[in-house]
Structure formats: structure tokens, C-alpha cells
C-alpha positions as CSV (number, residue, x, y, z in Angstrom):
1,X,-8.8,-102.0,118.9
2,X,-6.6,-102.8,115.9
3,X,-7.6,-102.4,112.3
4,X,-5.8,-104.4,109.5
5,X,-6.0,-102.5,106.2
6,X,-5.3,-104.6,103.2
7,X,-3.0,-102.6,100.8
8,X,-1.0,-105.3,99.1
9,X,-2.5,-105.2,95.6
10,X,-0.7,-103.8,92.5
11,X,-3.6,-101.6,91.4
12,X,-3.7,-103.1,87.9
13,X,-6.9,-101.3,87.0
14,X,-5.3,-97.9,87.6
15,X,-2.1,-98.5,85.6
16,X,0.1,-96.9,84.5
17,X,-0.3,-94.5,87.5
18,X,0.3,-97.3,89.9
19,X,3.6,-98.3,88.4
20,X,4.9,-95.3,90.4
21,X,2.5,-94.9,93.2
22,X,0.4,-97.5,95.1
23,X,-3.3,-96.8,94.5
24,X,-4.0,-96.1,98.1
25,X,-1.4,-93.3,98.0
26,X,-3.2,-91.6,95.1
27,X,-5.1,-88.5,96.3
28,X,-8.8,-88.3,96.8
29,X,-9.5,-84.6,96.8
30,X,-6.4,-83.3,98.6
31,X,-5.0,-86.3,100.6
32,X,-4.2,-89.9,99.9
33,X,-6.9,-92.5,99.9
34,X,-5.4,-94.3,102.9
35,X,-5.8,-91.1,105.0
36,X,-9.5,-91.0,104.4
37,X,-9.7,-94.7,105.5
38,X,-7.7,-93.9,108.6
39,X,-9.9,-90.9,109.5
40,X,-13.0,-93.0,109.2
41,X,-11.6,-95.8,111.4
42,X,-10.6,-93.3,114.1
43,X,-14.2,-92.3,114.4
44,X,-15.2,-95.8,115.5
45,X,-12.8,-96.7,118.4
46,X,-9.8,-98.0,116.4
47,X,-6.6,-96.8,118.0
48,X,-4.0,-98.8,116.0
49,X,-3.7,-99.1,112.3
50,X,-1.9,-102.1,110.8
51,X,-1.1,-101.6,107.1
52,X,-0.8,-104.9,105.3
53,X,1.7,-104.1,102.6
54,X,3.0,-106.0,99.6
55,X,3.4,-103.7,96.6
56,X,5.6,-100.7,96.9
57,X,5.7,-100.6,100.7
58,X,8.4,-97.9,100.6
59,X,5.8,-95.4,99.5
60,X,3.8,-95.8,102.8
61,X,6.8,-96.0,105.0
62,X,8.3,-92.8,103.6
63,X,5.0,-91.0,103.7
64,X,4.4,-91.7,107.4
65,X,7.8,-92.0,109.1
66,X,6.4,-90.8,112.5
67,X,4.4,-94.1,112.9
68,X,1.2,-92.1,113.2
69,X,-1.7,-91.6,110.8
70,X,-4.9,-89.6,111.5
71,X,-4.1,-89.8,115.2
72,X,-3.7,-93.5,115.2
73,X,-0.6,-95.6,116.0
74,X,0.7,-97.1,112.8
75,X,2.3,-100.5,112.2
76,X,3.7,-101.6,108.8
77,X,3.3,-105.3,108.1
78,X,5.3,-106.0,104.9
79,X,4.6,-109.4,103.3
80,X,7.8,-111.1,101.9
81,X,5.4,-112.7,99.4
82,X,1.7,-112.2,98.6
83,X,-0.4,-114.5,100.7
84,X,-3.9,-113.5,99.4
85,X,-6.5,-111.9,101.6
86,X,-6.7,-114.2,104.6
87,X,-3.0,-115.0,104.4
88,X,-2.3,-111.2,104.5
89,X,-4.6,-110.7,107.5
90,X,-3.0,-113.5,109.4
91,X,0.5,-112.2,108.6
92,X,-0.3,-108.6,109.5
93,X,-2.0,-109.6,112.8
94,X,1.0,-111.7,113.8
95,X,3.5,-109.1,112.8
96,X,1.7,-106.5,114.8
97,X,1.1,-108.7,117.8
98,X,-2.7,-108.1,117.5
99,X,-4.6,-109.4,120.5
100,X,-8.3,-109.6,120.9
101,X,-11.1,-108.6,118.5
102,X,-10.0,-106.6,115.4
103,X,-11.3,-105.0,112.3
104,X,-10.3,-105.7,108.7
105,X,-10.8,-103.4,105.8
106,X,-10.1,-103.7,102.0
107,X,-7.9,-100.6,101.3
108,X,-9.7,-99.7,98.1
109,X,-13.0,-99.0,99.9
110,X,-14.3,-95.5,100.9
111,X,-17.4,-95.8,103.2
112,X,-19.4,-94.1,105.8
113,X,-20.7,-97.4,107.2
114,X,-21.4,-97.3,111.0
115,X,-18.6,-99.5,112.1
116,X,-19.6,-99.0,115.8
117,X,-23.0,-100.5,114.9
118,X,-21.3,-103.5,113.2
119,X,-19.2,-104.2,116.2
120,X,-22.2,-104.0,118.5
121,X,-24.1,-106.4,116.2
122,X,-21.1,-108.8,116.2
123,X,-21.1,-108.9,120.0
124,X,-24.8,-109.4,120.3
125,X,-24.7,-112.4,118.0
126,X,-21.7,-113.9,119.7
127,X,-20.2,-114.2,116.2
128,X,-16.6,-115.2,115.3
129,X,-16.8,-113.1,112.2
130,X,-19.1,-110.3,111.0
131,X,-19.3,-108.8,107.6
132,X,-20.7,-105.4,106.5
133,X,-23.0,-105.7,103.4
134,X,-24.0,-103.1,100.9
135,X,-26.5,-103.3,98.0
136,X,-25.4,-102.9,94.4
137,X,-27.2,-103.0,91.1
138,X,-25.0,-105.7,89.6
139,X,-23.5,-108.1,92.2
140,X,-21.8,-110.4,89.7
141,X,-18.4,-108.7,90.3
142,X,-18.5,-109.1,94.0
143,X,-19.0,-111.6,96.9
144,X,-22.7,-112.1,97.4
145,X,-23.9,-112.9,100.9
146,X,-27.4,-114.3,101.5
147,X,-28.4,-114.3,105.2
148,X,-31.1,-115.6,107.6
149,X,-33.4,-113.2,109.4
150,X,-31.0,-112.9,112.4
151,X,-28.1,-112.1,110.1
152,X,-26.5,-115.5,110.1
153,X,-24.7,-116.0,106.8
154,X,-26.2,-118.9,104.8
155,X,-23.6,-118.9,102.0
156,X,-20.7,-116.9,100.6
157,X,-20.9,-116.8,96.8
158,X,-17.9,-115.2,95.3
159,X,-18.6,-113.4,91.9
160,X,-21.7,-115.3,90.8
161,X,-22.5,-115.3,87.0
162,X,-24.8,-112.4,86.0
163,X,-28.4,-113.1,86.8
164,X,-27.7,-116.0,89.2
165,X,-27.1,-114.1,92.4
166,X,-29.4,-115.0,95.3
167,X,-29.3,-111.4,96.6
168,X,-28.0,-108.0,95.7
169,X,-26.2,-107.6,99.0
170,X,-22.5,-107.9,98.6
171,X,-19.5,-108.1,100.8
172,X,-18.5,-104.5,101.6
173,X,-14.9,-105.4,102.5
174,X,-15.4,-104.4,106.2
175,X,-15.1,-107.2,108.8
176,X,-15.0,-107.7,112.6
177,X,-13.1,-110.8,113.5
178,X,-12.4,-112.7,116.7
179,X,-8.8,-113.8,117.2
180,X,-9.9,-117.4,116.9
181,X,-10.5,-116.9,113.2
182,X,-6.7,-116.6,112.7
183,X,-6.4,-120.3,113.8
184,X,-8.3,-121.3,110.6
185,X,-5.6,-119.7,108.4
186,X,-2.6,-121.7,107.8
187,X,0.4,-119.4,108.2
188,X,2.8,-118.7,105.4
189,X,0.6,-119.8,102.5
190,X,-1.9,-118.2,100.2
191,X,-5.4,-118.4,101.7
192,X,-8.5,-116.4,100.5
193,X,-10.7,-115.0,103.1
194,X,-13.6,-114.8,100.6
195,X,-13.3,-118.3,99.1
196,X,-11.9,-120.3,102.1
197,X,-12.1,-118.7,105.5
198,X,-15.6,-117.2,105.3
199,X,-17.3,-120.3,103.8
200,X,-15.7,-122.3,106.6
201,X,-17.1,-119.9,109.2
202,X,-20.5,-119.9,107.5
203,X,-20.6,-123.7,107.5
204,X,-20.1,-123.6,111.3
205,X,-22.9,-121.0,111.8
206,X,-20.3,-118.6,113.2
207,X,-20.4,-115.9,110.5
208,X,-22.9,-113.1,110.5
209,X,-23.6,-110.1,108.3
210,X,-25.2,-106.7,108.6
211,X,-26.6,-104.7,105.7
212,X,-26.3,-100.9,105.4
213,X,-27.2,-98.4,102.7
214,X,-24.6,-96.0,103.9
215,X,-22.1,-94.5,101.4
216,X,-19.8,-97.1,100.0
217,X,-17.5,-97.0,97.0
218,X,-14.9,-99.3,95.6
219,X,-12.4,-96.8,94.2
220,X,-10.3,-99.3,92.1
221,X,-11.2,-98.1,88.5
222,X,-10.5,-94.7,86.9
223,X,-14.2,-93.9,86.8
224,X,-14.7,-94.7,90.5
225,X,-11.5,-93.0,91.5
226,X,-12.8,-89.8,90.0
227,X,-16.2,-90.3,91.5
228,X,-14.7,-90.6,95.0
229,X,-13.4,-87.0,94.9
230,X,-16.5,-85.6,93.2
231,X,-18.8,-87.3,95.8
232,X,-16.9,-85.5,98.5
233,X,-17.0,-82.1,96.8
234,X,-20.8,-82.6,96.3
235,X,-21.2,-83.4,100.0
236,X,-22.6,-86.8,99.3
237,X,-20.6,-87.7,102.4
238,X,-21.6,-84.6,104.4
239,X,-18.9,-82.2,105.5
240,X,-16.4,-84.9,106.5
241,X,-13.4,-85.2,104.3
242,X,-13.9,-81.9,102.5
243,X,-10.8,-80.3,101.0
244,X,-8.6,-78.2,103.4
245,X,-8.8,-75.1,101.2
246,X,-11.5,-72.4,101.1
247,X,-14.9,-73.0,99.4
248,X,-15.2,-69.9,97.2
249,X,-18.7,-70.9,95.8
250,X,-21.0,-73.8,96.5
251,X,-19.1,-76.9,95.6
252,X,-16.0,-75.0,94.4
253,X,-12.8,-75.1,96.4
254,X,-9.8,-73.0,95.4
255,X,-6.4,-73.1,97.0
256,X,-4.0,-70.2,97.8
257,X,-2.3,-68.4,95.0
258,X,-4.5,-70.2,92.4
259,X,-5.5,-68.0,89.4
260,X,-8.9,-68.7,87.8
261,X,-9.4,-66.7,84.6
262,X,-11.5,-69.3,82.8
263,X,-14.8,-70.9,83.6
264,X,-15.0,-73.1,86.7
265,X,-18.2,-75.0,87.5
266,X,-18.9,-77.3,90.5
267,X,-18.0,-79.7,91.8
268,X,-14.4,-78.6,91.5
269,X,-11.2,-78.3,93.4
270,X,-8.3,-76.1,92.2
271,X,-5.1,-76.7,94.1
272,X,-2.7,-74.1,95.3
273,X,-0.7,-72.3,92.6
274,X,-2.7,-73.7,89.8
275,X,-3.7,-71.5,86.8
276,X,-6.8,-71.6,84.7
277,X,-6.1,-69.4,81.7
278,X,-8.7,-67.3,79.9
279,X,-11.4,-69.1,78.0
280,X,-10.5,-72.4,79.7
281,X,-13.5,-74.5,80.8
282,X,-13.2,-76.7,84.0
283,X,-16.1,-78.6,85.5
284,X,-16.6,-81.6,87.7
285,X,-12.9,-81.9,88.1
286,X,-10.1,-82.0,90.7
287,X,-6.9,-80.2,89.9
288,X,-3.9,-80.7,92.1
289,X,-1.3,-78.1,93.0
290,X,0.5,-76.1,90.3
291,X,-1.6,-77.4,87.5
292,X,-1.8,-75.4,84.2
293,X,-4.9,-75.3,82.1
294,X,-4.3,-73.4,78.9
295,X,-6.5,-71.0,77.0
296,X,-9.5,-72.7,75.4
297,X,-8.7,-76.0,77.1
298,X,-11.4,-78.2,78.6
299,X,-11.2,-80.4,81.7
300,X,-14.3,-82.3,82.7
301,X,-15.1,-85.3,84.9
302,X,-11.4,-85.8,85.6
303,X,-8.6,-85.8,88.1
304,X,-5.4,-83.9,87.2
305,X,-2.6,-84.5,89.6
306,X,-0.1,-81.9,90.8
307,X,2.2,-80.3,88.3
308,X,0.4,-81.5,85.2
309,X,-0.5,-79.3,82.3
310,X,-3.2,-79.2,79.7
311,X,-2.2,-77.1,76.7
312,X,-4.4,-74.6,74.9
313,X,-7.2,-76.2,73.0
314,X,-6.7,-79.6,74.5
315,X,-9.6,-81.6,76.0
316,X,-9.4,-83.9,79.0
317,X,-12.8,-85.5,79.5
318,X,-13.2,-88.5,81.9
319,X,-9.6,-89.2,82.5
320,X,-6.9,-89.2,85.2
321,X,-3.6,-87.4,84.5
322,X,-0.6,-88.3,86.6
323,X,1.7,-85.8,88.4
324,X,3.7,-83.7,85.9
325,X,1.9,-85.2,82.8
326,X,1.6,-82.9,79.7
327,X,-1.3,-83.0,77.3
328,X,-0.2,-81.2,74.1
329,X,-2.1,-78.5,72.2
330,X,-5.3,-79.7,70.6
331,X,-5.0,-83.2,72.0
332,X,-7.9,-85.2,73.4
333,X,-7.8,-87.6,76.3
334,X,-11.1,-89.2,77.2
335,X,-13.0,-92.5,77.8
336,X,-11.5,-93.0,81.3
337,X,-8.0,-92.9,80.0
338,X,-5.1,-92.9,82.5
339,X,-1.9,-91.0,81.7
340,X,1.2,-91.8,83.7
341,X,3.0,-89.1,85.7
342,X,5.5,-87.0,83.6
343,X,4.2,-88.6,80.3
344,X,3.7,-86.4,77.3
345,X,0.7,-86.7,75.0
346,X,1.7,-85.2,71.7
347,X,-0.2,-82.2,70.3
348,X,-3.3,-83.3,68.3
349,X,-3.1,-86.9,69.7
350,X,-6.4,-88.7,70.6
351,X,-6.5,-91.1,73.5
352,X,-9.7,-92.9,74.1
353,X,-10.0,-95.5,76.9
354,X,-6.2,-95.6,76.8
355,X,-3.4,-96.5,79.2
356,X,-0.7,-94.1,78.2
357,X,2.1,-94.9,77.7
358,X,1.4,-98.6,77.3
359,X,3.6,-101.0,79.3
């Protein structure tokens, strides 16, 4: 079975990191987000991965030149122009020569949903399309999906105003589709699967949905991106997707040749060759390879990518630092700030909820 993974977005919420690296190539713990997605799909009978690409496709092609990912055959479907979600699905399926029933997944999503169960549900209902649903506290930023007792979708309400949603069950961005659905998507033009294709299927009584309370996370913001790694380190997803380095204490993973002279509290990952100098304080953080944390520096609730450095006395609290970024002595980076790779935060500077440097 094929799975089309939608990876065409520009990752605007993670800028300026995504000016250089597509968001799905950013690491969650110690490997790119797209690899976690592929590993999950491989557990559920998918044998071919179709990557629907628009923004920076070169990054994916260069990363996986063998045409294999997580044991799956890999096809790159590069859109000449962005065609929105349904248009991208149709283009990717055509480019890959997809035949028969297939899976679609939003590439920002990390989940432990039982895809095998969703496929069985789809077959039992004789559906043309089936959607996985997940509960959220505030559904106003998502597609809300009220259903009949048998799972038939009654409506597809995209991003309802706060307080007006008919249910808290939202579109989880995981679909099972019959090939006939592609006939509803006009080729070569922008078509939204959420606003056009799904409402059309629902009106015909051909769209079903299955709710699950399994782990689900949209990783598109800095806060959720950091949470994705910390959830894995805290085993909120079991032992699957744990880092490929030793666990030296409960929830603490330290790579080879790393030196930890400061304080290190779980959940934490310290990549190979990284150094935590004396009196440094690192907690609830992921440090890539060859990261330097200076004496008296603090790193909390953050992801620091490979080769970055945090100078003595600096504080990085709720932030993402790009590869090779430098935070100067006594500086403070907080409030879910994002620092671009190789950027330099001057000594004593204060960045709060910042995108640095600004475009």
C-alpha cells in the first residue's frame, strides 16, 4: 500500500530555521521528523512512501539518495507549483502511479494512531474516504468533524470560531482513500481536501471517521516541536522512537564522547561530542552533536541543534537554536524564540518570543 505524505509547506511558524531546512527534516530527538513518520507507517502495512514535495525538495532528495526510507520504497513527487492539499495528493498519486487504496498523512503530524484499525474500519463501512479523529481542548484551529453513531461524517467544519464547534473531535490529518476520490480532484489546479473534497464526499454519505485517543501531536510550532522530542524521552510513546544512544539514567540519554560536568536533569538528550561545562544547568532539553554549554549557562525546555554553543552565563529557556548558532555570554533567549542556524546572539542580548534574525 502507498502512503502519500504531504510535505510541501514552507514551515512559516518555524522560521527562520525553515529558511534553510524544511520543517520535516528538522530532528526530533536524533533523526528527522520525516523518519519518525516513515517508521510509523511501516508498522501498518505501508510498503511505499510517496513524498509530496514543494518547498526545498532538494533537502529530501539529497538526504535519501538510495530511494529507501525506514525500509520503505521512496518516491519523490515534486510539485511545479503548490496545488493545496487535495491538488498535492492527486499530483503525488499520479506521479507515483499509485493504484488501489492508499493512505494520506499530513507531514507535520507525529502519532501512534492504529492505522491498521482505521483501514479495517474503512473496509467495513465500504467508505470512499476515512479520516482519523483526535480530541483536543480547543478545536477552533482545526477541522472539526461531527459524525453519526456508525462513523458517517455529517459535516466537515474547517476552523470554526471559538465556542461554536459541534464537537472537540478534529481531523487528525491521517486518511484512507479509495482511488475513486482522485476523480473528484481537478488536476493541475489548487484544491483543498479539507474545504472541497471532504465536504463533497460527506454530502454523498461516502466519508467516515474513526476517533482515537492515541498519541497525536501537530509539531508545527516551536513549543510543539520541542514537546515532540521531550515526549519521546519521557516515554509518552513507549520505547518506540527512543534515541539511538545509551540511556545513562532514567530519561537521560548521552551520546559517545560527550562530557557532562554540569547538572543534567531528565528528560534530556546530549548528542555525541557535546560538552556541558562545570556549573552549567541543562534540563528538559535536547542537545545535538558537538554542542557547547558554557560554565554557569542554563538550557531548559529547548532544542539546541548540532554545533551550536551557549556561552557562559547565558540562558536558553523555551527556545530552538539552529545548527551552529551562538548565544553570547550573559544573553537570554526565551519565550519560544527561534534562532537561525549559524546566527550570533550578542553577549547580554535579550530575545523574548523572537525570530532571530528577522527576515
